[in-house]
C-alpha positions in Angstrom: 12.0 13.2 -17.1 12.0 15.2 -13.8 15.3 15.5 -11.9 16.3 12.8 -9.4 14.1 10.4 -11.4 10.9 11.9 -9.9 8.3 10.3 -12.1 5.2 11.7 -10.3 5.1 15.3 -9.0 2.0 16.6 -7.2 2.0 20.2 -6.0 -0.8 21.7 -4.0 -3.4 19.4 -5.6 -6.9 20.5 -4.6 -10.3 19.2 -5.7 -13.6 20.9 -4.8 -17.1 19.6 -5.4 -19.2 22.7 -4.8 -18.7 23.6 -1.1 -17.0 20.2 -0.4 -13.2 20.2 -0.5 -12.4 16.5 -1.2 -8.6 17.0 -1.6 -6.9 19.9 0.1 -3.5 21.2 -1.0 -1.9 17.7 -1.3 1.9 17.7 -2.2 4.2 14.7 -2.7 6.6 13.2 -5.3 7.2 9.6 -6.2 10.5 8.5 -7.7 11.6 5.6 -9.8 11.9 2.4 -7.7 9.4 3.6 -5.1 6.2 1.7 -4.2 4.0 4.3 -2.4 1.2 3.1 -0.2 -1.5 5.8 -0.4 -3.6 5.2 2.7 -6.7 6.7 4.3 -10.1 5.9 5.6 -13.1 5.7 3.3 -13.9 9.2 1.9 -10.4 10.6 2.7 -9.7 11.6 -0.9 -7.5 8.7 -2.1 -9.5 7.8 -5.2 -10.2 11.5 -6.0 -6.4 12.2 -5.9 -5.7 9.3 -8.2 -8.4 10.3 -10.7 -6.9 13.8 -10.9 -3.4 12.3 -11.3 -4.6 10.1 -14.2 -6.6 12.8 -15.9 -10.1 11.4 -15.2 -11.1 14.4 -13.0 -10.2 18.0 -13.6 -8.0 19.7 -11.0 -9.5 22.6 -9.1 -6.1 24.0 -8.3 -2.5 22.9 -8.0 -0.7 20.8 -10.6 0.5 17.2 -11.2 2.9 15.7 -13.7 3.8 12.2 -14.9 7.4 11.7 -16.2 7.7 15.5 -16.7 4.3 15.8 -18.6 1.6 18.0 -17.1 -1.5 15.8 -16.6 -3.8 18.6 -17.9 -1.7 20.5 -20.4 0.0 17.5 -21.8 -2.7 14.9 -21.1 -2.0 12.4 -23.9 1.8 12.3 -23.2 1.1 11.8 -19.5 -1.5 9.0 -20.0 0.8 7.1 -22.4 3.2 6.6 -19.5 0.5 5.5 -16.9 -1.1 2.1 -16.2 -4.2 2.7 -14.2 -6.4 0.3 -12.2 -9.4 2.3 -11.0 -12.1 1.2 -8.6 -14.5 -1.4 -10.2 -12.3 -2.1 -13.3 -12.6 -3.6 -15.8 -15.6 -2.6 -17.9 -17.2 -4.5 -20.8 -18.4 -7.5 -18.9 -19.8 -9.2 -22.0 -16.2 -9.4 -23.4 -14.0 -12.4 -22.6 -10.7 -11.5 -20.8 -8.9 -12.4 -24.0 -11.0 -10.0 -26.1 -10.8 -7.3 -23.5 -7.0 -7.4 -23.3 -6.8 -7.5 -27.1 -9.0 -4.4 -27.3 -6.8 -2.6 -24.7 -3.7 -3.6 -26.6 -5.1 -2.1 -29.8 -6.1 1.1 -28.0 -2.5 1.3 -26.8 -1.3 1.1 -30.4 -0.2 -2.5 -30.6 -1.0 -4.9 -33.5 0.1 -8.2 -35.0 2.6 -10.3 -33.1 3.4 -7.5 -30.6 -0.2 -7.3 -29.6 -0.4 -11.1 -29.2 2.8 -11.1 -27.1 1.7 -8.3 -24.9 -1.7 -10.0 -24.2 -0.1 -13.4 -23.5 2.5 -11.9 -21.1 -0.2 -10.0 -19.2 -2.3 -13.2 -19.1 0.5 -15.3 -17.7 1.7 -12.7 -15.2 -1.7 -12.5 -13.7 -2.6 -16.2 -13.9 -5.6 -15.8 -16.1 -5.2 -18.8 -18.4 -8.1 -20.8 -16.9 -10.6 -18.0 -17.3 -9.1 -16.3 -20.4 -12.0 -17.2 -22.7 -14.8 -16.6 -20.3 -17.0 -13.5 -20.2 -15.7 -11.0 -17.6 -19.2 -10.7 -16.1 -19.1 -14.4 -15.1 -15.8 -14.1 -13.3 -15.3 -13.9 -9.5 -14.4 -10.5 -8.0 -10.8 -11.7 -7.6 -10.4 -12.6 -11.2 -12.1 -9.4 -12.4 -9.5 -7.5 -10.4 -6.7 -9.5 -12.0 -8.0 -8.8 -15.5 -8.1 -5.1 -14.5 -4.5 -5.3 -13.3 -3.5 -7.1 -16.5 -4.8 -4.2 -18.6 -2.9 -1.7 -16.4 0.5 -3.4 -17.0 -0.1 -4.5 -20.6 1.9 -1.6 -22.2 4.7 -1.8 -19.6 4.2 1.8 -18.3 6.7 3.8 -16.4 4.1 4.7 -13.7 1.4 2.4 -12.2 -1.5 3.9 -10.3 -3.4 1.1 -8.6 -6.6 1.6 -6.6 -7.1 -1.3 -4.2 -5.2 -3.8 -6.4 -5.8 -6.8 -4.1 -9.4 -6.1 -3.3 -11.4 -9.4 -3.6 -8.3 -11.6 -3.9 -7.8 -14.7 -1.8 -4.5 -15.0 0.2 -2.7 -16.9 -2.6 -3.8 -14.4 -5.2 -2.7 -11.5 -2.9 0.7 -13.0 -2.6 1.0 -13.5 -6.3 0.0 -9.8 -7.0 2.4 -8.5 -4.3 5.3 -10.5 -5.8 4.4 -9.1 -9.2 4.4 -5.5 -7.9 7.8 -6.1 -6.2 9.2 -7.5 -9.4 8.0 -4.5 -11.5 9.0 -1.9 -8.9 12.7 -1.5 -9.8 12.2 0.6 -12.9 8.7 2.1 -12.2 7.0 4.5 -9.8 4.0 2.7 -8.3 1.2 4.1 -6.2 -1.1 1.7 -4.4 -4.2 3.2 -2.9 -5.4 1.0 0.0 -7.0 0.9 3.4 -5.4 -2.4 4.2 -2.5 -1.7 6.5 -1.0 -5.2 5.8 -0.4 -4.0 2.3 2.1 -1.4 3.5 4.5 -3.7 5.3 4.0 -6.4 2.6 4.9 -4.4 -0.5 5.5 -0.6 0.0 8.7 1.2 0.5 6.9 4.4 1.6 3.5 5.4 3.0 1.4 8.5 2.7 -1.7 8.8 4.8 -4.5 11.2 3.9 -7.4 12.2 6.1 -10.1 14.7 5.3 -8.3 15.5 2.1 -5.0 16.4 3.8 -1.7 14.5 4.2 -1.2 13.5 7.9 1.9 11.2 7.4 4.6 10.7 4.8 7.4 8.3 5.6 8.7 4.7 5.5 6.7 1.7 6.8 9.2 1.4 9.7 8.7 5.1 10.6 5.0 4.5 10.6 5.3 1.5 12.8 7.6 3.5 15.1 4.7 5.8 15.9 3.0 2.9 17.7 3.3 2.9 21.6 4.1 -0.8 21.3 6.9 -0.4 18.7 9.8 -2.7 19.9 7.7 -3.8 22.9 8.7 -7.3 24.1 6.1 -9.9 25.0 7.3 -12.6 27.4 5.6 -15.8 28.6 7.4 -17.3 31.6 6.4 -20.3 33.6 4.4 -19.2 36.6 2.1 -16.6 35.0 2.3 -12.8 34.5 1.6 -11.7 38.0 4.3 -13.9 39.5 7.0 -12.7 37.1 6.2 -9.0 36.8 8.5 -8.0 39.7 11.4 -9.8 37.9 11.4 -7.2 35.1 10.7 -4.0 37.1 13.6 -1.5 37.0 14.8 -2.8 33.6 16.7 0.0 31.7 14.7 1.9 29.0 11.4 0.4 30.0 8.3 2.6 30.3 5.7 0.2 31.6 5.1 -3.5 32.2 1.6 -4.7 31.6 -0.1 -8.1 32.0 -1.8 -9.3 28.8 -5.5 -10.1 28.9 -4.9 -13.8 29.2 -2.9 -13.3 32.4 -0.2 -15.5 31.0 2.1 -13.0 29.3 3.8 -9.7 30.2 4.1 -6.9 27.7 7.2 -4.8 28.3 6.8 -1.4 26.7 10.0 0.6 26.0 10.5 4.4 26.3 10.4 6.1 22.9 10.4 2.9 21.0 13.9 2.0 22.1 15.0 -1.6 21.2 15.0 -3.5 24.5 15.0 -7.2 23.4 18.7 -7.6 24.3 18.1 -6.1 27.8 15.1 -8.4 28.4 17.0 -11.5 27.1 20.0 -10.8 29.3 17.8 -10.4 32.4 16.0 -13.7 31.5 19.4 -15.5 31.3 20.8 -13.9 34.4 17.8 -14.9 36.5 17.4 -18.3 35.0 13.8 -17.8 34.1 12.0 -20.5 32.2 10.8 -18.7 29.0 8.0 -20.4 27.1 7.7 -17.5 24.5 9.4 -14.2 23.7 8.9 -11.9 20.8 9.2 -8.3 19.7 6.2 -6.3 18.6 6.9 -4.3 15.4 4.1 -1.9 16.3 0.3 -1.8 16.0 -0.4 -0.1 12.7 -4.1 0.0 13.4 -3.6 2.2 16.4 -1.3 4.5 14.5 -3.7 4.8 11.7 -6.6 5.6 14.0 -4.6 8.2 15.8 -3.5 9.9 12.6 -6.8 9.9 10.9 -9.1 10.6 13.8 -7.0 13.5 15.2 -6.7 15.7 12.1 
């Protein structure tokens, strides 16, 4: 095991396909207990990075290790410690979910009652009982994804590498999978590749954003939200409409701009440098006896931050 419980170490990872550099000198570590959201637009290099990390693609240059085992020089030891959900998994559509998970358990070295117990636990954790004896090719996209996740967690690995784990799931299924990830995260290092920004705030403790093969952000979800111009902005709806009340808020400490929303009914009060201003705004509302119909704080528009980071590389 690496020091500081670093379970994934990636140093200068690079992948070239001829003249194309798909991943360019990527470096980051993931420790036990972390759920890392690996974000980026389509074609940014997310899946390529994950395929190198799991040994499915050779590394052009740089190195990667899983639980202290080099993914190329000690490939078998590294793979034993990884649960991997790739794009499009699982395979073998003519198999039932039951048979497929049984096959995976055998490949992982389980037999007898231990095999049965592992398969049953994975089935129950992913809610597969109603489709367990149906051919995988007949299942919905959401259920196929859940079968794929079941095979990834079946051997209780120390590291989980999940490529778009909630792709195709309905809102209830997404919630179930996110709860499962949170439950498993305490003693694992988990990497979730996604382009769904909602996933970051829902389940991740850290986010890395990649664009054109390079890392453009590495920090907490709160730090990511803090990059938004509307982070900690306060939206207020006061009886009388936006234009009538705008002057009431001008000159408020730590405020950068005051804008009327598109509906003309609300004011958006944007702070300087993301400063928290809700107490200032609330105090002013009380002091002036304004009739507030609605007031809330904007955490930040992650879409805007994402576009800025990935379109200005």
